[in-house]
Every structure is written in C-alpha cells, then in structure tokens.
N, C-alpha and C positions, 0 to 999 in steps of 0.2 A: 769091305764093308765101303757103302754107298754113302755119302752125306747130306742135305742138306742144311744148311741157312740159312731165311727165311727173313729179311729188313739186315742182308749182308754188310748197306754203308755204315750203318746206323752204330751208335755208343755202342750200344750190344753186341751185339753186330757182330763187331774191330777183335772189340772183344775176344768174344768163339777163336776168331781166326788161330788171336793169339795164345789165349790157351789148351786149343786142342795143338796147336803145335809146338806149345813147351813144356804138354806134356811126354805129347807120340806116341798121341789117340790112333791108333786103329780104319787108317782109310786110303779106298784107295780110285776111287772118286767122288771130291767134291763138286756142289754143286749151288752156288748162289745168283738170291733172289734178294729181288726187290722193284721197289715203282718205276715209273717211267720216271722219277727225276731222277736213281741214280741207276739204270739198263743202262749199260753201255760198258761202263766204269769199272776195269780190273783191277784187285788188293792181291798182295800178293801172299800168297797162302807157299812154304817150303820151295822156295824160289821160283816158282812158277807165276804168271801174270793171270789171272783166275776169270772173267768175265760174267758181270751181272747178267741175271738177263730179266726177261720182265714174268713176274707172277703173274699168273695165267691162270684157267678156267682151264685145262685145259689134264696130258695124262705122259706132264713131269717129273712127276714124284714116281715115275711103273717105276720098277728097282728099289728103289730107297731106304736102305734100314733105319736112316732114324735123321727125324729129320727135326732142328733147333728154328724154332721161329719168338722172336722179340720186333715185331714189324703194329705191335698192337692193339690191341681187343676185337674193336670189325675186320681185321684182317684178318686180322684169327680165325675167330665166326663166322667168317666168308669163306676161309680155307683148309680148311678142317675136314672137310669131306676132300677133298682132290687131294691133301697131303697125303689120309689114312683108308685111303680106297683101295689100295694096292697092296697094303701088308706095314705099311710105311711107323717107325716111332714117333709120332708126334710127342716133341717134346717140347712146353708152350710155357715163355715170361709174359706170358700179357697175363691179367685179371681174369681174363671170358671167361674161364672154366675151372676155375679152382676152388666153388665150390660148389657143382656138379658133384649130385651124390656116385656119380658113373666115369668120373675124375678121379685120382690117386693125386694127393697135391704136397710132394716128397720131397725133409729133406735127408740125404744118402743119414747122416751121424743120427738122424731122429728116426727112421723109419723104415727104407728105406725097402722092408719089405712089399710094403706098398705099390710099389711100380709093375712090381709082380700080377696085377690082379686090373686089367685098363678097358672093362665091355669097347667105348669110344676109342683104344687105338692111343688116346691121348692121354700126357704124364704134363699138372699143371707146374711149373715151375711156384714158389710163393715171393710173395712181396719183401723185396729186399731188407726192409726193418725186423719181420715175420721170423723170417732164415734166420737174418743172424743174432737175435736173439734165441727162439729156442735151441738151439747148439748151444748155448749156457745155459737156456734154464733146464737143457733133456737128462747131464751128470746130475741138478740136485734134486731132479723129479725121483732121479735113483734113490736117492737119501734120505726122503720122504715128498708125500703128496705134495706137488703146491698149488694149494688153493685159489689166492689171488698177487696176479702180477700189477700193476702202476708203474706208467714211463713215461717218462719222457724221450722222446727222439730228436737229435742235434741234426739233424741231413742236408747231405751236404747239394751244390749246385748239377752233381750231376744225374741226381735223379731224376730230370724233370727231358735229360739229354745232351746228343753232344751240343746242340743248337742254344741248348741254356747256357753250361760248359760257355763256353765262345761266348756269352750273352757275357755272364759274370765276367771275366775278364777284360770285355771292352767296356764294359760300367766302372773299371778302374782305372784303364787310359784314358776314358774320356777325363773321369772327376781331376784327375794329377792334371793334363791337363786345359779346367777352366768347362769346361764341353758342356754342350743339353747333354743331361744321360741320358743313356735310352733302354725303353725299357717294354721286352715286348713278351714272354718267357713267362715272367711272375708277376702277380697282380701289386707289385706296387720293386724299386727298386729294391736286388737286391745284397752288394755292395754294404760296406759298413751298416748293417742293419739284419735282421732277420725279422722274420717273415711266420707269423700263429697259425698256417694255412696250411695245410698239405690237398691233394684233391680239395671239389667241393662237402661242399656240409651237409646231412641230411635233419631228416627229421628231430631227432632228437640231443641236434647240435656238436655231436661229433662232427668229423670231415673221414669219406669210404675213406679214407688212408688210419685212422684212428683203425674203423669201422674192420676194416682186413685185420688189425693185428689182434682185432677180439676174434673174430670167428678162425681165420686161419692157422687163431694157435691154439685150441683146441682141439681140430682136426687134426694137426698134423699131430700132437700129443697124446690123440686120443684122451681128451681130458674132459670135466669138466670147469679147466680152471678158466674165472676170468681177469678177463684183464683189460683194465683205464689206463690208455694213451693219449698224448700231446705231441704229437705232431708237429715241429717246427720247423722251417727252414732256414737252413746257415749260410753264411758267406765262404764255409771252408768248398771247395773245389770235388773234389770225388768218393771221399770218405764218409760213410755217417756212423755218430757214432749217437749213443743211448742213458739214461738214465734208470736206472734198473731199481724198485723198491719189489721184491721177489720175501711173502709169507706162508706157510712149510706148515703142515697139521704136527710138526715136533719142533720143538724147537733145533736149529743145526749153530755148531760155533764157526768161529772163523774159518777153523784148522779145519776143520769137515771142508767146508763148501771149498777153501783153497785147495787141500790137495785130491776134492772129486778134477776142479779147473783144471789143475797140472796133468790129467792120466785122459782125460777126455780129447776125446778125435776132435780135431779140428782148430782148437780155445789154444790162443795164449795165453801161458797167465807172467803180468806184466804188475806188480802188485807189491812193491817201494815207498810211505812213502817218503820213508828216512831220507831217501837218493830221491825223489821227484817222479821214482823211476812212474809212470800208468801210459795208461794208452792215447794217442794221439791224431787226430787224422794225417797235422801233419806227415810222419808217418807210418801210419798202416796203409797208406795211399797204395794199389798194385803189391799186394800183398796174399797170400791165400789166405792163411790163421783167421782168426776173430781173438784179438786181442782182450784183456778184462784187467784192471784193477777194481785201485779204490774199496775193496769189498769189506764190510765192519755191521755191527748188530744194525740192524733200525731201531733209532734210542727213541719209536710210537709202535714198535706193535717188539712181543714179546719171544712172535716163532720170524724175525723178522726180518733178512739180509739186505742187504740197499748194493751193488756193487755198480761200474760202472763197466762201457762196452764199446771199441770201434771197426769198422773192418771198412776193407772196399767193396764198394755200393759196384758194383760195375762187375767183379769178380766176387767174390765169394755172395754177393747181394741180387746177380746174376747169371753170368755168361759161367763161372765156377761151378756153381752147385748144379746146374745143368749139367755141364760138360760128368759132373762124381754122377748123380743119373745117370746118363749110356754107359758112363767104365762097369755100372754095379748091372747091369742088364745084360754089359757083355759077359765079363762072369757070373755069372748064375748060368749060361748057356752049357 
C-alpha cells in the first residue's frame, strides 16, 4: 500500500500522520507533499523522518494507491488530474468537489457504500460541522424520517487551520501582557469573543459554511431534509460543538433517541443532567467519537428533539473521517 498526503505540514496533514499511525493503517510507503514553504521539512512517521516534497505537475503519484489531500480547494482542483491519473483514489478534505455529482461525499457511519462509485477517482470528505451532525442524525433517521434541522454551531479556531489556533493562543498572551492584540486570521479578535460568521456571505444572507450544512446533509443522507444553520466561531481551540433541533415525521421519545444514540457507531452519549454530565470541547479534543448530551423534547415542536454535540474538528471532522473512508475501501477488496 503506497499512500500520499498532500498538505502534510498543515493542521489536518499532521493529524493524518497521527491517525494513520495510531490506527496502524497498512502502509508500505508514505509520500508527503506540500507547498514551496513546507517542502524540505521532515515529519516523523513510525519512527522515521520523511521529507516533504514539493507538489508539482509531474508523475510523483504513479503507483500511489490512496492520496489524502488537505491543501485547500484551489490546490485540489489544480492537482486532481495529476493525483488520480495513474489510479490513485483521492480522498479530498477541501470543498472543491463535495457537490460534484460524480464525486461521492462520504461519512462512513452514514453512507460508506457511496465511496465505491467514484467516476473521477475522487471521494470528498464533508465539511467538519456536517460530518459531526450527520453521524448523530443517522441513527435518528432510522427511527423516523427527519424533515427539518435547525443548528447553531460553536466552531473552534482549529477550523481555520494551525495558524488560526496559534493566533488565538497569541491573542490571550497579548491580552494578559496588555499588548496590542494581533488579528490576521479572523475579521475580529477571537479571544474573549464570538464571531457570527464563518466563510463569506452568499446572496441569501447565509454564509458558505451554513449553506454547506444544508447541501451536504442532503447528499450524505440521500434525503430531502432541510437544514437551517447559524455558524459561529468561538474561542475554543480545537473541538466544535453544535446545538441541534431535529424535526421528525413522527414524534420520538427522549428514551428512544438516547437508546439509538447509545448503539450508534462513532457516537458516545454523555447525558446526565443530574450530575452535570454533557459534552464540552475542553474534553472532546483529541478523541475520535462525536459526543452527545442534553437530549430532550423540543418545547416548540411536537415532533421535535433537541440535543447538544461536541467533537474534535481535526479528527472526526477531517483526518479521521478520511482515514475511515480509506479503511472501508480496503475492507471491500
């Protein structure tokens, strides 16, 4: 098995290395690629130093079986043909191909088999907030068809990359030291703040991030569900959280939903209000599952359930989901 990682020096690229090693993914040869800025750097994998090569339009992907790409939509579009032309499966973490009808959009807990039909040799990794939400929606969908979802996301700095995480930490230091606060990665200071905008606004007043949740949820679940999202950046460092209101065709009891979530793959139920047990980004960072709590009936909707979830944006929201797709492909050979 010959594997490549494109964007190896970024936050998700580094997480790919950790996840592949932790899960003992079968690799005989690992190639790392990056931009001019990162080319020549070395990354450790299974005790060895591997040098990052400059990503170029050449034959470097000849013989590669699986390529994990996380270097931005523009890079994915530019190099997709180079990556796939010799038969490599490109598992892309950018937004470049998610809504392409010839590219499956996959969350293994929901629609793993979609990965087997990939006319362009590309499988898209969904948006991080969508991934975590649909992992939780899927077991509820099995109880009763979900017609509407309202969601407010609370997204950590990690969603904007390693430099954004570093900037948030720097801002807190600057505030404590009474220095001018550095603001480069976000429109405003994130420390001690929330910013009700992720990505650019579209003509309908929703941001692209919010529209991703609408469109990607329907594609993954093969559903006509309508999802209205408000995506907010908060000063958590790594894990995203979401408050989700779910309307189903028939009313569901809290117990039914909790039971379904307890047995759902990739989900951990932490729901005990009496002991203040519920998921928080402080504790979900660095972990694989999506954690769910605060499950209750929606007081404004007879067919509604509302809940809270939290999960590591860099792991299940990005690198882990992509590696799970690759593991599924291997299992089907």
